[in-house]
Legacy VTK file of the C-alpha trace (Angstrom):
# vtk DataFile Version 3.0
C-alpha trace
ASCII
DATASET POLYDATA
POINTS 285 float
-66.238 -21.080 -23.214
-67.327 -24.503 -22.045
-69.868 -24.813 -19.284
-70.908 -28.051 -17.709
-73.712 -28.331 -15.216
-74.625 -31.374 -13.295
-77.881 -31.263 -11.330
-78.729 -33.894 -8.810
-82.406 -34.351 -8.161
-81.511 -35.708 -4.831
-81.316 -32.650 -2.524
-78.733 -34.392 -0.329
-76.077 -34.171 -3.034
-74.386 -30.859 -3.913
-74.839 -29.217 -7.236
-71.525 -29.030 -9.148
-70.749 -26.446 -11.774
-67.506 -26.272 -13.664
-66.607 -23.362 -15.888
-63.436 -23.261 -17.929
-62.177 -20.419 -20.084
-59.153 -20.487 -22.311
-58.012 -17.224 -23.788
-54.843 -16.570 -25.698
-53.953 -13.499 -23.639
-50.328 -14.221 -22.716
-48.694 -11.240 -24.374
-48.910 -12.552 -27.920
-46.936 -15.702 -27.132
-49.710 -18.027 -28.095
-49.782 -19.661 -24.660
-53.303 -19.883 -23.177
-54.312 -18.200 -19.961
-56.204 -20.809 -18.024
-58.710 -20.206 -15.289
-60.600 -22.977 -13.530
-63.474 -22.271 -11.173
-65.146 -24.917 -9.095
-68.323 -24.080 -7.208
-70.083 -26.412 -4.894
-73.504 -25.442 -3.618
-75.134 -27.646 -1.103
-78.802 -26.873 -1.377
-80.977 -27.699 1.563
-78.268 -29.737 3.213
-77.031 -27.002 5.555
-73.351 -27.282 4.414
-71.298 -24.122 3.711
-70.715 -22.857 0.202
-67.133 -23.400 -1.042
-65.397 -21.619 -3.904
-61.986 -22.568 -5.197
-60.199 -20.410 -7.744
-56.845 -21.217 -9.338
-54.897 -18.947 -11.736
-51.898 -20.170 -13.643
-50.075 -17.912 -16.085
-47.760 -19.877 -18.273
-44.905 -17.502 -19.031
-41.218 -18.238 -19.659
-41.626 -21.759 -20.869
-44.591 -22.787 -18.809
-43.316 -21.705 -15.376
-46.008 -20.162 -13.142
-45.714 -16.422 -12.545
-45.733 -16.902 -8.794
-42.791 -19.334 -8.981
-40.773 -16.863 -11.088
-41.380 -14.043 -8.610
-40.366 -16.295 -5.718
-37.192 -17.362 -7.539
-36.204 -13.753 -8.257
-36.750 -12.814 -4.629
-34.658 -15.748 -3.429
-31.874 -14.831 -5.863
-31.886 -11.202 -4.698
-31.749 -12.213 -1.034
-28.885 -14.621 -1.787
-26.867 -11.958 -3.581
-27.384 -9.450 -0.768
-26.339 -12.008 1.835
-23.284 -12.910 -0.279
-22.141 -9.279 -0.424
-22.638 -8.896 3.305
-20.451 -11.945 3.988
-17.776 -10.680 1.586
-17.713 -7.240 3.219
-17.473 -8.838 6.660
-14.529 -11.024 5.631
-12.723 -8.024 4.099
-13.224 -6.054 7.310
-11.772 -8.866 9.424
-8.753 -9.116 7.079
-8.062 -5.364 7.292
-8.264 -5.456 11.093
-5.800 -8.362 11.108
-3.332 -6.414 8.943
-3.540 -3.371 11.180
-3.022 -5.294 14.425
-0.462 -7.862 13.257
3.215 -7.240 14.179
5.901 -6.581 11.541
6.604 -9.685 9.510
9.686 -11.119 7.885
10.052 -13.270 4.807
9.782 -10.744 1.994
10.162 -12.490 -1.405
10.167 -9.178 -3.319
12.959 -6.741 -4.126
11.980 -4.210 -1.452
11.182 -3.776 2.215
8.783 -1.307 3.790
9.302 0.481 7.067
8.601 -1.773 10.032
9.802 -4.925 8.221
12.965 -6.948 8.783
15.071 -9.831 7.474
16.001 -12.616 9.897
19.259 -14.550 9.845
17.378 -17.685 10.888
15.108 -17.788 7.828
16.819 -18.729 4.559
13.847 -17.298 2.650
14.299 -13.820 4.096
15.915 -12.351 0.996
15.645 -9.390 -1.320
15.993 -10.430 -4.961
16.328 -7.951 -7.800
13.498 -8.028 -10.333
15.820 -9.509 -12.986
17.040 -12.183 -10.496
20.706 -11.198 -10.955
21.361 -9.999 -7.402
20.368 -11.283 -3.966
20.511 -9.428 -0.664
20.424 -11.123 2.719
22.564 -12.883 5.303
25.676 -14.496 3.868
26.970 -17.341 6.022
30.624 -18.320 6.337
31.206 -21.627 8.043
28.734 -22.612 10.740
28.121 -19.339 12.540
29.526 -16.011 11.242
27.022 -14.132 9.082
27.350 -10.953 7.049
24.601 -8.747 5.658
25.573 -8.808 1.988
24.663 -8.607 -1.675
25.856 -11.349 -4.013
25.450 -12.501 -7.597
22.462 -14.855 -7.716
23.742 -16.999 -10.584
27.222 -17.699 -9.209
27.898 -21.128 -7.724
30.029 -19.740 -4.912
27.640 -16.809 -4.237
30.249 -14.237 -5.222
29.857 -11.248 -2.913
29.538 -7.754 -4.387
29.035 -5.813 -1.132
29.107 -6.344 2.635
27.849 -4.158 5.446
29.692 -5.618 8.448
32.962 -7.031 7.126
34.840 -6.709 10.422
31.870 -7.475 12.688
30.025 -10.655 11.652
26.826 -11.451 13.548
25.553 -14.596 15.193
23.427 -17.141 13.332
20.734 -16.981 16.028
18.565 -13.958 16.708
20.355 -11.495 14.441
18.343 -9.427 11.996
18.397 -6.330 9.828
15.442 -4.019 10.414
13.990 -1.126 8.470
12.877 1.064 11.351
9.897 3.402 11.312
12.245 6.358 11.590
13.886 5.467 8.272
17.118 3.793 9.425
18.355 0.412 8.206
19.865 -1.309 11.274
21.758 -4.596 11.690
21.534 -6.026 15.217
23.294 -9.003 16.781
21.732 -11.716 18.900
22.066 -9.561 22.046
20.330 -6.611 20.391
23.495 -4.559 20.006
23.800 -2.507 16.818
26.523 -3.809 14.514
25.880 -1.537 11.524
23.329 1.047 10.457
22.637 3.684 7.815
22.720 7.404 8.580
19.021 7.833 7.776
17.365 7.916 11.217
15.904 11.395 10.751
14.847 10.961 7.135
11.508 10.021 5.639
12.769 6.884 3.915
9.812 4.792 2.821
11.294 1.733 1.097
14.540 -0.224 0.893
14.861 -1.546 -2.651
17.379 -3.803 -4.396
17.747 -2.535 -7.964
18.640 -4.535 -11.060
22.160 -3.037 -11.085
22.865 -4.445 -7.591
22.383 -1.137 -5.779
20.471 -1.203 -2.493
18.759 2.151 -1.993
16.620 3.803 0.650
14.239 6.201 -1.013
11.205 8.369 -0.482
8.963 9.477 -3.342
11.567 8.343 -5.898
14.306 10.384 -4.147
17.375 8.361 -3.129
18.333 9.095 0.492
21.026 6.446 0.885
22.637 3.814 -1.373
25.370 1.207 -1.119
26.969 2.583 -4.317
28.316 5.349 -2.078
29.906 2.768 0.246
31.660 0.077 -1.842
33.712 -2.662 -0.196
36.028 -4.460 -2.642
33.931 -4.436 -5.836
32.706 -1.844 -8.317
29.581 -2.690 -10.299
28.563 -1.312 -13.718
27.159 2.244 -13.500
28.677 2.665 -10.016
30.661 5.889 -9.626
34.013 5.963 -7.875
34.847 9.330 -6.305
37.237 10.856 -3.780
34.944 9.849 -0.956
35.104 6.177 -1.939
37.664 3.465 -1.254
38.020 -0.157 -2.310
39.493 -2.437 0.350
40.457 -6.052 -0.302
39.365 -8.838 2.027
41.759 -10.967 4.021
40.835 -14.197 2.251
40.790 -17.773 3.469
37.136 -17.485 4.483
37.763 -14.250 6.348
35.881 -11.310 4.846
37.470 -8.722 7.095
39.311 -5.735 5.636
42.561 -6.681 3.965
45.735 -4.770 3.168
45.141 -3.541 -0.381
43.404 -0.184 -0.878
42.403 1.758 -3.982
41.410 5.399 -3.577
41.798 8.914 -4.963
44.471 10.823 -3.060
44.274 14.541 -2.352
46.301 15.224 -5.505
43.586 13.486 -7.627
45.886 10.543 -8.230
44.333 7.086 -8.064
46.547 5.077 -5.750
46.889 1.418 -4.907
48.513 0.888 -1.534
49.525 -2.163 0.443
49.386 -1.909 4.213
49.682 1.856 4.017
52.635 1.844 1.632
52.355 3.202 -1.889
52.203 0.359 -4.356
50.953 1.835 -7.631
49.880 5.246 -8.984
47.512 5.861 -11.880
47.249 9.431 -13.157
43.803 10.243 -14.662
LINES 1 286
285 0 1 2 3 4 5 6 7 8 9 10 11 12 13 14 15 16 17 18 19 20 21 22 23 24 25 26 27 28 29 30 31 32 33 34 35 36 37 38 39 40 41 42 43 44 45 46 47 48 49 50 51 52 53 54 55 56 57 58 59 60 61 62 63 64 65 66 67 68 69 70 71 72 73 74 75 76 77 78 79 80 81 82 83 84 85 86 87 88 89 90 91 92 93 94 95 96 97 98 99 100 101 102 103 104 105 106 107 108 109 110 111 112 113 114 115 116 117 118 119 120 121 122 123 124 125 126 127 128 129 130 131 132 133 134 135 136 137 138 139 140 141 142 143 144 145 146 147 148 149 150 151 152 153 154 155 156 157 158 159 160 161 162 163 164 165 166 167 168 169 170 171 172 173 174 175 176 177 178 179 180 181 182 183 184 185 186 187 188 189 190 191 192 193 194 195 196 197 198 199 200 201 202 203 204 205 206 207 208 209 210 211 212 213 214 215 216 217 218 219 220 221 222 223 224 225 226 227 228 229 230 231 232 233 234 235 236 237 238 239 240 241 242 243 244 245 246 247 248 249 250 251 252 253 254 255 256 257 258 259 260 261 262 263 264 265 266 267 268 269 270 271 272 273 274 275 276 277 278 279 280 281 282 283 284
């Protein structure tokens, strides 16, 4: 302990006393705890007595304890404010999703109820997860469009299935919608229904394009409808061909309407190929 006293014989000057203690009491870190006390007594002068005390604890590399506490408080307040802002932004985003109308432009291999594909957006496509098949609007010439599935890697976009072969839709305003009731509906520019699935009263949840080229409507992994049950002129691997099915050729020359060749199982279980209703070839199985 060091004590210094300065006395002034002149009563007009204050007496100054400085005491300084240094103790190594900082938790065994070897950093001194410093306390400085300054006392000024003004004897006989009529001035007030003043006492100034300063404590500095040098912890954490010489940073005052008060500064550390202030920094921790500021950090805590900043984190709390950050979480509040994040929660607010998430709430706004969820409200937007709930209030926004059904959207088009699905780059995945499935559609959910309330969604649709537009003929006017080239990006409105369903693409199988292995990128082998594409489902969307297939244009022929400048205006006629068909809701179809084609091979993604083919240069000519070889068609594997068509929904509306004899009733193409307009290139403006037409769309295929997955309604809330579970039906898949193709509408023309005037809103008239050109084609639809027989799933209006079902609980179909998703429309999915599988890797084998099959477009299915399902609910809880249960298939309610699939294009494999309604082939046009092509059979794909793993697709069954039964008595209820028929393959019909297209007219050709850019016209995808039903042609004259038919392949089907007759009532006698004979697979027949006919041309314009006339028997052309029989295959006994």
